[in-house]
N, C-alpha and C positions, 0 to 999 in steps of 0.2 A: 932608345925605341930597339935597337936590332933586336934586343932577346923579346922586346912585346910582340913584331913583329914573327919571328918565331915559334916562339907562344901559339900565335897568331895559326899560320902554320900546320903546326903539330894537331891544332883541334881539327881543324875544319879534316883535316884528311883523314884522324880515326873517325871523327863522327860520320862521315863517309863509306869508309871500308866498314863500319859495323851497323849503318843503318837501320838493318832489321832486325837488331837486339833489341831495341831499346823504341819507345811511346814518347815519354817525357823525357825533356832537356832540363835537369834543377840544376840551378846554377846558387852556389851560395856566395851570398855578395852579390850587389851590384855594382863593383870594382871594373876597371879596362878588361880584366881577364874574362869580364860578360859577354864583352863583344864580338870573337871569333865563336862562341854557343851559340848568342842570339841570330846570330847571322846565318850561321851552315844550320840551326835548327830551323829558320824560315822559310831558306832552300827547299830541305828534305818538306817541310811542312808539317813540322814536329808539332808537339803542346811544349813550349818554352814557359819555365817557370821560375821564375827570381827572389831567391830571400834577403830580404838588406839587411847590410850589419847596423848601422848606426841609425839613431834618428838626430839632429840637432843640428849641431855646429859644423860635426863630420858626416854628414849627411851621403851618403854612398853617390847620391847622384850629382852634389856639391861637387865633390870631392873631384870625379869623373870632369865637372863641365870648367875647373877651374885647371884642369894638365893643358901644356903648352901646346898651340897647333893644330893638335887634334879633337882636345878635350869636349868641344861644344859638337862635333861630328857625333864621337861617340856616347856622349850621352843620347842627340838627338835618335840615334841610333841601337840602343838600347831601349827606351822607351819605345820607340817604334814595331821593334819586331819582337818582344817579350809578350808573351799570352798575358801572364795573371801574373801579380807582382804579391809577396808574404810579409807582413807588418806582422811584427810581434809585439809591438804596443802600438798607442794612440798616438805617441809623438812620430810614428814614422809613415803612419797612414795620413796625416796631415802633412805630412812632408811630399808622399808623393801626389796629394791633389794640389801642393800647391804649385808642383812640375805639370798640372794640367792631366795626372793620369785619370781616365774616372772612376768611378765607385763601384762601377763592377770590374775591376781588371784589379782589385785590392782585396785581399784576403788578411782577415786580423786571426792569427794562430796567435797562441805565444809558445814561450820555448819550454819543452818541457824536463825534466828530472829523472832519474827513478829513484824511487821513494826509499830512503834509509829504513834498514829491517825492523832495528830500535831506535826510536826516534828520541829517547829519554835524554836528560843533560845528567852529567857528574857532576852532585854539589860539591862547591870548594872545600875545602879543609880546615882552610883558617878564615874563610868569610869575604874575601878579597873579593871586588871584581875584574872578571877575565874578560878583555879585549883578544878580539880577531881579525886579523883583516887578512884576504887571499885574493890570489891572483896576478896575472904578468905586473913586473916592475916598473912596468913605460909610463914616458913624461904623462900621456892619457889621463892615467890613473891616477896622479896628482897625491901620491902618497905619505911626499912629504907635511901634506897639510894634513894627515892623519896624523903624525909626528907631533908639529903644531899645537894639535886641539887638546893632546894627551899631556903634551908638557905643560901646558895651560892649566891642570887639573891641580888641587892643592898638593903641595911635597908633600903633607900626612895622610895624604888617599891611600887606602890599601887598594891597587888597584896593578895591573900587568896586561902587556900587549905583546901577544905574538902574532907577527909576518909569516905569513905562508907566501912562497911561491921567488922565482926568481929572474931577473931581465935587465934592460940596459941601465938600467938606475939603480941597481944596489949597492953597487960600493960607495953611492954617491949618499944615498938614504941612509948607510951605515955610519957615513961621514956626520951627518946631520943630526941622528940621533944619539953622538960621541958629543956634537957642541952643544945639543940641547940639554945634555947631564943625567939621559934617558939610560945608559949602561947603567948594564942589571934589572932596569923595569922594563925592556923590552928585548923581545928575542926572533930574531931571525933564523927561521927554521930550513929557510931555503923550498924547492922546489922539492912536492910529497905527492906518492901515488896515490895514497887514497886519505884525503881530508876531512871525513867522517871523524876517526877518531880526537880528532885535535878540536872538531866542532861541539861534540856532546863533553867536551870540556870548559865550553866559553860560556857567558854570561851575551855578553853582543857585540854582532857583527858590524865593522866597521869599513867604510866608502867613502873617499870624496875625489871620486870618476867624472870626467868633466862629460865624459862622451862612451856612453850604453848603447845595445841595441835592447836588448833586456839580460840582464846578467844573471849567469846561472850559477856563477858564487852566493850573490845573495838569494838564490830560489833552494839551495843546498843549506843554507845557512837555516833560511828560515824550517824548512823540513825537520835540522836536528831541534826547533825551539831558542836558537839563539836570536835574541831580538834585534834588527838593525837599527841603525843610525847612519842615514848616506844623504848623498846629496839628490837633489831634484831630479835625477836624468832622466833622458828616455826609458819607460819601463820602471821607472820606479813607483808613481804610482798609479799605474795600474796594480802591482800587490802590493804594495804600503798605504796601510791608512793610517795615517799622521796618528799619532799618540794613542791609539787602538793594537794594532799588530807592531808598530814601530817608530820611527821619526825620521822626519823629511828636513830637509836642510837647503834652505834657499840661499844662502852666504854663509862665508866663513864666519864669522862672529856667532853668528845663530848656532854654526854646528857645534861650536865651542860652547855655547850655553847650553845644549844637547848632551852632551858629554857628562858635562854638571849634574843636571838633570838625573839621568839615567844610575852615573853614581850616587844619589838620594833617592833612588826607589826602594821601596820598600820591596821584603824577597815575594809579598804575591801579589806587589803589581807586576812587576819583572814574568811571572810564570803565570800572570794571567794572561800577557801577551804576546808571552811564547805560547799558548795554548790556540791562543788566533792565529799566529803564526803559522803554526803547525797543518792549521785545520784550512788556511788559506791555500798551503801549496798543494795538500793535499785534494782538496775537493774540484783546484783548477790547472794542476800543473805540472799533473801524474805523466809519467813519459807512457802509456797504455792512452790515458786518454786522448792526448795531441799527438800520437801515432795516428790515430784511429780519424781525429780532423782529418792528417794530412792527406791519408789511403782514401780517404771521400772526395778529396777535394783535385787528389788527379783524377780518380774515375771521372767524375764530374768535366770536367774539362775537357781528357780525352774524350770522352763519350761526344762532348761540343763538337770536335773539332773533326770525327768521325762523320758527322753527323752532316757537316760544312762541306767535305770533300764529296760525299754522293749528290749533294745538289748539283 
C-alpha cells in the first residue's frame, strides 16, 4: 500500500509539472498503476486512453476490483475517468462491455509487429518436425502443458522442441522435462535478443497460455510461417483460423491430439497453412498499419476534447 501511494504521488506531481508537454495520457494496462494517471488526466482535462493487457480470467478491471480495501473504488475510478479504452481482442471488448463501458468508448486495435525481412523457413535436414515455444516462463503460460503434450507423442516420432525465454518457472520446467524423459529432445535456450533466427528453423509454434491480451509471440511466429498450435485464449481466434492457418485447442486433451495431427501433416499441407499464417499477419498486423490506426485515434480524441473545452 505504501509503495502504491508513493507511486501515485510521484505520477501526479510529474504530470502536473509537465502538463503543457502532452495532450494524451496513454496508459499501458488498466491495473492499479492506472489510477493516478487517470485522476491527474481528468484534473488536467486531458484525454486519457487505456490499453487493456489481458482478457478473460485475468481481465485488468477484474484484477483491480478484487484488490483488498481499495479494489472496487479503484476499478470504478478507472472506468469513470478514462476517456477511451483500446481492446486488442474481441474477448477484451466483450469484457469491457461486461463492465458497463459504452461501445463508443471502446476502440478495437490489434497489436502490431515489425515484419521480418525474410519470412522464409529453413527446411529440416533430417525431416524431423521442429516445435518451438517462446515467452516468459511464468505460471499463467502453463508451459508444463506443452511438455506434457510433447511427451505424449509416440516415442519413435522425429520431433524436437525448443523453448525460448526465462522466468520464475524455468528450473521447475527443466526438472519436469527430465521426469518426462525428454532430455535430448527438449532444449531450453533461455532468453534471446532476436527470436527470428529460431523461428526460421521451426515448423510449429506451441502455446498453452491461459491468459493473454493478444500474443506478440504468436504474431511473430506466424509472420515467419510457423504454424501455431495454441489454446483458445483472448486474441487467439482473432488471428488464427482453425485448421487453415493454425490450430486452436479448448482443452488439454484436444491440445495433445492437435500435436499428433501436426506430426502427421504432409509437407504440402503444412506449407499451405504457413502461407495463410504469413498472409494474415502481413495484411492485418504490421506495425505500420497498427500505428496509423493508433495515431488516427489520438487525433480524433484530442479533437473531440478540444471541441468540448470550447463549448
